[in-house]
GUSE-290682 format. One record per residue (C-alpha): residue in one letter; chain; x, y, z. Coordinates in steps of 0.001 Angstrom, whole numbers, plus 500000, padded with zeros to 6 digits. Each point is the difference from the previous one (the first is absolute). Layout:
A,A,X,Y,Z;
...
//
This chain:
M,A,500970,477821,485688;
N,A,496225,499994,500430;
Q,A,498093,503264,499729;
A,A,500247,500827,503713;
D,A,503746,499351,500045;
Q,A,500501,502385,497066;
R,A,499059,502840,502334;
C,A,502143,501519,502713;
I,A,499572,502660,502669;
L,A,502966,502124,501055;
L,A,499473,501527,503449;
F,A,502482,502770,500798;
V,A,500853,500014,503710;
K,A,502457,501902,502183;
H,A,501418,498728,503254;
P,A,497926,501534,502816;
E,A,502530,502213,501735;
K,A,499725,503498,501429;
G,A,500942,502620,497447;
S,A,499643,497680,497011;
V,A,496225,499479,499746;
K,A,497011,502380,500121;
K,A,502121,503072,500704;
R,A,497198,502549,499618;
L,A,497677,497905,502139;
S,A,502745,499676,502619;
E,A,500138,503757,500373;
E,A,496301,500053,500898;
I,A,499472,496873,502112;
G,A,503521,499076,501126;
A,A,502563,497614,498552;
D,A,499036,496995,502137;
A,A,496353,500126,498956;
A,A,500876,500587,496338;
V,A,502317,496972,499940;
A,A,497426,497803,501744;
L,A,497315,501070,497539;
Y,A,502270,499323,497033;
Q,A,500667,496495,501289;
N,A,496254,499418,500144;
F,A,499543,501471,496510;
V,A,502417,497428,498586;
L,A,498603,497037,501932;
D,A,496422,500858,499031;
L,A,500937,500286,496340;
L,A,501889,496702,500066;
A,A,496994,498277,501538;
S,A,497683,501425,497337;
V,A,502275,499180,497067;
K,A,500450,496451,501271;
G,A,496319,499392,499323;
L,A,500502,500667,496284;
S,A,502230,496912,499551;
I,A,502283,501938,497647;
P,A,503815,499841,500229;
L,A,501252,502814,502236;
W,A,503436,501578,500187;
V,A,500699,502138,503047;
C,A,502464,502562,498653;
F,A,501889,501321,503013;
Y,A,502070,503094,500708;
P,A,502769,500536,501007;
P,A,501296,497196,497759;
D,A,502585,498748,502500;
D,A,497434,499382,502766;
S,A,498733,496582,498919;
K,A,500721,498478,503422;
K,A,497966,502708,501745;
F,A,497064,499395,497664;
S,A,500152,496242,500547;
L,A,499934,500553,503753;
W,A,497036,502345,499649;
L,A,497867,498229,497376;
G,A,501281,496444,500281;
T,A,501146,497744,497181;
Q,A,496626,499459,498341;
Y,A,500423,502846,497493;
H,A,502186,500326,496933;
L,A,502256,502896,500991;
V,A,501661,502015,497240;
P,A,502263,503030,500603;
Q,A,499094,503336,498418;
E,A,502968,500995,497861;
G,A,500638,503450,498544;
K,A,501064,503510,500876;
D,A,496457,501403,500266;
L,A,496409,498811,500213;
G,A,499527,500035,496236;
E,A,503031,497834,499332;
R,A,499027,497617,502787;
M,A,496512,499538,498524;
K,A,501357,499590,496468;
N,A,502475,497363,501157;
A,A,497332,498121,501934;
F,A,497782,499744,496918;
S,A,502925,498952,497819;
R,A,500939,497272,502451;
A,A,496437,498679,500160;
F,A,499701,499892,496207;
E,A,503315,498150,499822;
H,A,498296,497314,502095;
D,A,497362,499603,497259;
F,A,497132,501750,501759;
R,A,497608,501522,497456;
N,A,497883,502430,502027;
V,A,501755,501758,502873;
I,A,498618,502566,502439;
L,A,501996,502092,502461;
M,A,498431,501650,503023;
G,A,501091,502026,502992;
S,A,499572,499010,503638;
D,A,498112,503026,501356;
I,A,496542,498991,498727;
P,A,498965,497379,502581;
D,A,496294,500124,499155;
L,A,500306,499675,496224;
P,A,497171,497658,498944;
M,A,501234,496847,498333;
E,A,497281,500528,497401;
I,A,502161,502829,498712;
M,A,502920,497602,499690;
D,A,497791,497627,498008;
E,A,498901,502898,497805;
A,A,503632,500952,499419;
F,A,500942,496552,498736;
I,A,496877,499651,497863;
S,A,500696,503384,498401;
L,A,503378,498770,498737;
D,A,498199,497568,497679;
T,A,499070,502961,497799;
S,A,502260,502859,501170;
D,A,503755,500511,499982;
I,A,500270,501727,503367;
V,A,497798,500257,503068;
I,A,500401,502768,502536;
G,A,498288,500845,503283;
P,A,499896,503754,500711;
A,A,500638,501106,503571;
C,A,498242,503012,501474;
D,A,503300,501856,500451;
G,A,500923,500104,496309;
G,A,502048,496827,499963;
Y,A,498915,496421,499444;
Y,A,499548,497033,502322;
L,A,500270,497279,497329;
I,A,501451,499529,496546;
G,A,500074,496923,497801;
F,A,501119,498798,496572;
R,A,499734,497148,497564;
S,A,503434,498548,499306;
D,A,499789,500712,496271;
R,A,499075,503670,500589;
F,A,502387,500930,502806;
V,A,501218,503603,499707;
P,A,503063,500636,502245;
E,A,499977,503690,499031;
I,A,496928,500478,502196;
F,A,502288,499976,503029;
E,A,502582,502431,498668;
G,A,500121,503748,500640;
I,A,497028,499998,502384;
S,A,499805,502521,502865;
W,A,499507,497355,502677;
G,A,498243,501087,503179;
T,A,498135,502865,498349;
R,A,496379,500586,498967;
T,A,500948,499710,496306;
V,A,501128,496351,500005;
L,A,496773,498663,498474;
K,A,499805,502723,497349;
E,A,503631,499564,498971;
T,A,499520,496238,499788;
L,A,496846,500265,497896;
D,A,501721,502498,497690;
I,A,502667,497382,499274;
C,A,497322,497355,499422;
I,A,498291,502249,497463;
S,A,503261,500799,498229;
Q,A,500729,496270,499727;
G,A,496531,499227,498640;
E,A,499144,497699,502899;
R,A,496448,498938,500809;
V,A,499497,500928,503653;
Y,A,497298,498661,502298;
T,A,499281,502219,502999;
L,A,498839,498433,503261;
P,A,497851,501756,502623;
E,A,501805,502681,501954;
W,A,501158,498891,503442;
Q,A,501543,501788,502945;
D,A,503353,498936,501365;
V,A,500939,500956,503548;
D,A,502708,502640,500303;
T,A,498531,502513,502458;
L,A,497775,500198,503055;
S,A,497136,501152,497783;
D,A,500467,496880,497856;
L,A,500006,497827,503115;
R,A,496772,501569,501225;
D,A,498373,499312,496643;
L,A,501207,496391,500125;
E,A,498474,499527,503451;
K,A,496719,501608,498976;
R,A,499449,497949,496843;
N,A,500882,496713,501745;
R,A,498242,500613,503324;
Y,A,497208,497550,499189;
T,A,501907,497581,497752;
P,A,501636,497571,502466;
F,A,501561,497858,497264;
S,A,501869,502911,498437;
C,A,503585,500567,501261;
P,A,499224,498387,503394;
G,A,503491,500449,501466;
T,A,500126,503663,499083;
M,A,496541,500676,501339;
A,A,500722,498102,503227;
Y,A,503087,502138,500562;
I,A,498087,503234,499369;
S,A,497200,498869,502315;
A,A,502509,499323,502769;
H,A,501811,503324,499477;
K,A,497225,502472,499199;
D,A,502104,502935,501171;
I,A,502028,499816,496796;
L,A,496976,501268,498063;
R,A,500101,503333,501791;
E,A,501742,503043,498648;
P,A,503288,500627,501880;
N,A,498498,503007,501847;
E,A,496415,498759,500142;
G,A,498464,500183,503428;
L,A,502482,502529,501363;
K,A,498541,503168,501518;
T,A,501426,503463,499602;
W,A,499849,502149,503110;
A,A,499969,503778,499870;
//
């Protein structure tokens, strides 16, 4: 393997179906819009990552839906099922599988950060030359990215975590400290889980046409989704 081929990106993706993706966002803007946005999130990220020329595994969930993912994304991507009883086990197994394929530096990221600058991805890989773990803090107390060197992989980082809570990052860093790992922290970034998050995404990308173009095109064509559910309604005495 050359240096580029020693790296790998694991992109965690769910099949875009009502009730399975962006549940909180669905409650605010409707299930159809939330699913359509999620599809654009994934496609924008795939387009951005493609420019890095680094091996990419699209880790899909549910694990028995490979045919659906092939129909959606085509056959150009290396599709790998997410396996495990919870998110932590699925991430741990994905890393283990990548390291078994002789990748040295592996980064895993979620699919609800469509405008993540690829410079941050570069920074993540560079950091693994001198650090054991790299992590990207999300604004909601979780993380949008985590990565390891193969010789410093710590499976325990994914065990006993309160997934879906505001303490995920803290609990993860506590384990890193207890294991004596050298952690590199990336800039904080905001994933999109709520209407407020979506508004922030639209605002920060309003004048950056090359950032998440599919997502921004969808928002531009459906501006009503940026309104609060009761915004614009009048109350009559």
